[in-house]
C-alpha positions in Angstrom: -0.5 -0.1 -0.1 1.7 3.2 -0.6 0.7 6.6 1.5 -1.3 8.7 -0.4 -1.2 11.5 2.7 1.0 12.5 5.3 -1.7 11.8 6.8 -1.9 8.8 6.6 1.9 7.9 8.6 1.7 6.4 11.7 4.5 8.9 13.3 2.5 12.2 11.9 0.0 10.7 14.3 1.1 10.2 17.5 3.5 13.1 17.7 -0.7 14.9 16.5 -1.7 12.4 20.1 1.8 14.0 22.0 1.6 17.6 20.6 -2.7 17.3 22.3 -1.0 15.8 25.8 1.3 18.2 26.0 -1.2 21.0 25.3 -3.6 19.4 27.9 -1.0 19.0 30.6 0.4 23.0 30.1 -2.8 25.3 29.3 -2.6 26.2 33.0 1.1 27.4 33.3 1.1 30.3 33.7 5.2 30.8 32.9 4.4 31.9 29.6 7.5 31.9 28.1 8.2 28.1 28.8 4.2 27.3 28.2 4.2 29.0 24.5 8.4 27.1 24.3 7.5 23.7 25.2 4.2 23.9 22.6 5.4 24.7 19.9 8.0 22.9 19.7 5.4 19.8 20.3 3.7 20.8 16.9 6.8 20.8 15.6 7.0 17.8 15.2 4.2 16.8 13.4 4.2 19.4 11.0 7.9 18.6 9.6 5.8 15.7 8.9 3.5 17.0 7.2 5.8 19.5 5.4 8.4 17.4 4.4 6.1 14.8 2.6 4.7 17.3 0.2 8.5 18.1 -0.5 9.9 17.3 -4.0 11.8 14.8 -3.5 13.2 12.9 -0.6 16.6 14.4 0.4 14.1 16.9 1.4 11.6 14.9 3.1 14.6 13.7 5.3 15.9 16.0 5.8 12.0 17.8 7.7 12.3 14.8 9.3 15.0 15.4 11.2 13.9 19.0 12.0 11.3 16.7 13.7 14.0 15.3 15.8 15.1 17.9 16.6 11.9 19.3 18.0 11.6 16.0 19.2 14.7 16.1 21.2 13.8 20.0 22.9 10.7 19.4 23.5 12.0 16.1 25.4 14.8 17.9 27.2 12.2 20.3 28.7 9.9 18.0 29.5 13.1 17.0 32.2 13.1 20.7 32.8 9.8 21.3 33.9 9.2 18.0 36.6 12.8 19.9 38.0 10.0 23.5 38.1 7.4 21.4 39.2 5.0 22.6 36.3 3.9 18.8 36.4 4.4 15.8 37.9 6.9 13.0 37.7 4.3 10.4 36.7 2.8 12.3 33.4 6.8 13.9 32.9 7.8 9.6 32.8 4.5 9.3 30.4 5.9 12.9 28.1 9.1 11.3 27.8 8.1 7.8 26.4 5.7 9.1 24.1 9.1 11.4 23.2 10.8 8.2 23.0 8.2 6.4 21.0 7.8 9.3 18.3 12.3 9.6 18.4 12.1 5.8 17.2 9.6 5.8 14.9 10.9 8.9 12.6 14.8 7.3 13.4 12.8 3.8 11.9 11.5 6.0 8.7 14.6 7.8 8.2 17.1 4.1 8.0 13.9 3.1 5.7 14.5 5.5 3.0 18.0 5.4 3.0 
């Protein structure tokens, strides 16, 4: 089966779920700079997948997948900090960090499959 739309990519779906979970966990944070940065990083993951999908070549698409990996790593780093700052409890931080690890593995596998 050939994938026709980025919406059909499981990694895009999982990254959308991750962004939703970030928004729901950080909506009440009064540190607006932190909240904006963590939500932007979370949305950037799926947006880069979508943008890269419609590029003219696999080389371009792969470059955008690497951008997604970078945003995912930024998000994971912020999640560790959010726990230290008591913006999220340990259990939620671990759950969200696990989601970033899952997305990261999927992105690496997808990139490797394109080589």
